[in-house]
C-alpha positions as a printed Julia matrix, in Angstrom:
153×3 Matrix{Float64}:
   0.0     0.0    0.0
   1.26    3.44  -0.85
   0.21    7.0   -0.18
   1.74   10.38  -0.96
   1.15   13.32   1.37
   1.96   16.82   0.13
   2.17   20.01   2.15
  -0.01   22.64   0.5
   2.4    25.44   1.41
   1.32   29.03   1.74
  -2.33   29.83   2.41
  -4.4    32.42   0.52
  -2.98   35.21   2.72
   0.62   34.2    1.94
   1.24   32.66   5.37
   2.73   29.21   5.86
  -0.26   26.99   6.46
  -0.41   23.5    7.89
  -2.71   21.88   5.35
  -1.77   18.61   3.64
  -3.29   16.56   0.85
  -2.94   12.78   0.76
  -3.2    10.85  -2.49
  -3.84    7.12  -2.11
  -2.83    4.4   -4.54
  -6.53    3.71  -5.17
  -6.93    7.24  -6.55
  -8.59    8.92  -3.58
  -7.68   12.29  -2.11
  -7.89   13.25   1.55
  -7.26   16.76   2.85
  -5.98   17.41   6.38
  -5.4    20.67   8.21
  -3.85   21.63  11.51
  -5.36   23.5   14.4
  -4.93   27.27  14.43
  -1.64   28.4   15.96
  -1.69   28.52  19.74
   0.82   31.37  19.88
   2.11   34.04  17.47
   4.94   32.78  15.27
   3.99   29.1   15.68
   2.77   27.14  12.69
  -0.95   26.59  12.53
  -3.74   25.59  10.24
  -7.15   27.03   9.54
  -9.35   24.19  10.82
 -10.64   23.51   7.28
 -10.3    19.71   7.4
  -9.7    16.94   9.96
  -6.4    17.0   11.82
  -3.93   14.28  10.76
  -4.31   12.46  14.11
  -8.12   12.56  13.72
  -7.7    10.7   10.43
  -5.48    8.11  12.18
  -8.18    7.59  14.82
 -10.95    7.42  12.18
  -8.88    4.92  10.19
  -8.4     2.79  13.29
 -12.15    2.74  13.85
 -12.85    2.04  10.18
 -10.4    -0.88  10.02
 -11.7    -2.42  13.22
 -15.38   -2.0   12.28
 -14.6    -3.52   8.87
 -13.07   -6.56  10.6
 -16.05   -6.91  12.98
 -18.62   -6.82  10.16
 -16.57   -9.04   7.86
 -15.92  -11.74  10.45
 -19.49  -11.75  11.78
 -20.86  -11.94   8.21
 -18.42  -14.76   7.43
 -19.8   -16.58  10.49
 -23.27  -16.15   8.93
 -24.46  -13.75  11.6
 -27.36  -11.38  10.88
 -25.48   -8.06  11.05
 -27.69   -5.09  10.24
 -25.6    -2.25  11.64
 -22.22   -1.57  13.2
 -21.02    1.58  14.88
 -17.78    2.07  16.78
 -17.31    5.06  19.06
 -13.69    5.87  19.77
 -12.38    7.85  22.71
  -8.63    8.47  22.7
  -6.01   10.17  24.83
  -2.71   11.53  23.59
   0.62   12.22  25.23
   0.93   15.72  26.67
   4.34   16.32  25.05
   5.77   15.75  21.58
   5.5    13.35  19.97
   1.83   13.4   20.92
   1.13    9.76  20.19
  -2.04    7.98  21.27
  -1.59    6.61  24.77
  -5.06    5.08  25.07
  -7.85    4.27  22.62
 -11.19    3.0   23.94
 -13.53    1.46  21.36
 -17.24    0.94  22.02
 -19.03   -1.17  19.41
 -22.78   -1.19  18.87
 -23.73   -4.01  16.52
 -27.37   -4.49  15.56
 -29.03   -7.54  14.1
 -29.54  -11.11  15.27
 -25.97  -11.97  16.2
 -25.2   -14.51  18.86
 -23.15  -13.31  21.82
 -20.81  -16.26  21.37
 -19.85  -14.86  17.95
 -18.89  -11.53  19.57
 -16.97  -13.34  22.29
 -14.92  -15.35  19.84
 -14.44  -12.41  17.47
 -13.33   -9.87  20.05
 -11.48  -12.42  22.15
  -9.39  -13.59  19.23
  -9.07  -10.31  17.36
  -8.16   -7.94  20.18
  -7.33   -9.82  23.36
  -5.67  -12.84  21.83
  -7.99  -15.06  23.87
 -10.76  -17.52  23.08
 -13.73  -16.57  25.22
 -12.18  -15.1   28.36
 -13.99  -14.52  31.66
 -13.62  -10.78  31.19
 -16.09  -10.92  28.28
 -19.21  -10.6   30.44
 -17.79   -7.47  32.07
 -16.94   -5.97  28.67
 -20.26   -6.64  26.91
 -22.41   -5.32  29.71
 -25.15   -6.73  31.9
 -27.65   -9.21  30.57
 -25.69  -10.4   27.53
 -26.14  -14.11  26.94
 -25.39  -16.57  24.18
 -28.93  -16.14  22.85
 -29.62  -14.0   19.79
 -29.67  -10.33  20.68
 -31.03   -7.43  18.61
 -28.28   -5.12  19.89
 -24.92   -5.93  21.37
 -22.78   -3.32  23.09
 -19.12   -4.31  23.33
 -16.41   -2.07  24.69
 -12.69   -2.6   25.05
């Protein structure tokens, strides 16, 4: 997989901006922009597009949700919807990497809880049906078909 990211350079007012354009190998374009400068003389963007780290977080959610839907569908589960809500924390100093990412999945349809347990146990915890599963999926989740399953990790 390849991607080229180009700095857009000076903004319309002639100032150095912090906007970037990414070009993917599949022919798509994604624009990113930085936050406005926090102090005079520091580089800053114009808040015209998502921040680069927001796109990393969105990509993480997209990849994980893709895996959840794909694996549940492959297991012949009745998946009708999948949403993942991500809450992340970053380091206070540079480099401001992610130090914690919490993902909360809401999957709708007639999926069996056992399918979620195996999927999330294998995919993210490296386990096959751990005891922690009942705490993660919330109260009342059983192996019976459920119209909605809330899973957080």
